[in-house]
C-alpha positions as semicolon CSV with decimal commas, in nm:
position;residue;x (nm);y (nm);z (nm)
1;X;9,938;12,062;10,536
2;X;9,988;11,736;10,726
3;X;9,684;11,520;10,791
4;X;9,796;11,235;11,020
5;X;9,573;10,964;11,156
6;X;9,527;10,921;11,530
7;X;9,850;10,985;11,718
8;X;9,977;10,681;11,905
9;X;10,209;10,671;12,203
10;X;10,218;10,784;12,563
11;X;10,062;11,110;12,676
12;X;10,088;11,295;13,002
13;X;9,732;11,422;12,975
14;X;9,451;11,175;13,049
15;X;9,108;11,200;12,893
16;X;8,798;11,008;12,990
17;X;8,763;10,695;12,779
18;X;9,095;10,748;12,603
19;X;9,267;10,446;12,762
20;X;8,989;10,216;12,639
21;X;8,985;10,367;12,291
22;X;9,363;10,344;12,271
23;X;9,360;9,974;12,368
24;X;9,095;9,894;12,106
25;X;9,276;10,096;11,840
26;X;9,603;9,913;11,904
27;X;9,423;9,584;11,834
28;X;9,262;9,692;11,509
29;X;9,537;9,923;11,382
30;X;9,731;9,646;11,197
31;X;9,413;9,557;11,006
32;X;9,331;9,909;10,892
33;X;9,425;10,056;10,554
34;X;9,713;10,305;10,561
35;X;9,475;10,599;10,528
36;X;9,322;10,515;10,870
37;X;9,620;10,375;11,061
38;X;9,743;10,534;11,380
39;X;10,077;10,709;11,354
40;X;10,354;10,755;11,609
41;X;10,476;11,110;11,670
42;X;10,820;11,008;11,543
43;X;10,669;10,909;11,207
44;X;10,492;11,243;11,180
45;X;10,809;11,431;11,273
46;X;11,004;11,233;11,012
47;X;10,751;11,317;10,742
48;X;10,765;11,686;10,833
49;X;11,146;11,685;10,827
50;X;11,152;11,501;10,493
51;X;10,915;11,757;10,342
52;X;11,118;12,045;10,484
53;X;11,437;11,913;10,324
54;X;11,287;11,824;9,986
55;X;11,256;12,054;9,692
56;X;10,922;12,233;9,703
57;X;10,748;12,221;9,367
58;X;10,406;12,351;9,470
59;X;10,288;12,635;9,688
60;X;10,052;12,404;9,878
61;X;10,093;12,033;9,943
62;X;9,869;11,811;10,150
63;X;10,046;11,508;10,301
64;X;9,794;11,236;10,386
65;X;9,836;10,974;10,658
66;X;9,902;10,692;10,408
67;X;10,218;10,876;10,295
68;X;10,350;10,896;10,652
69;X;10,302;10,539;10,779
């Protein structure tokens, strides 16, 4: 189970207030602890690929945001 923080980057879909929230988040993101940082889709994809190629030792594993950024 992957539990990323807010996904950063460009989106085709627009939501009301999202542009403002995204701008604010980009300013505070460097100051946040890893558990709360925004993550780029490429980082999430890399974490998924790394997990898929690693030896699985448990039936269920939860990958938190701080392990992906």
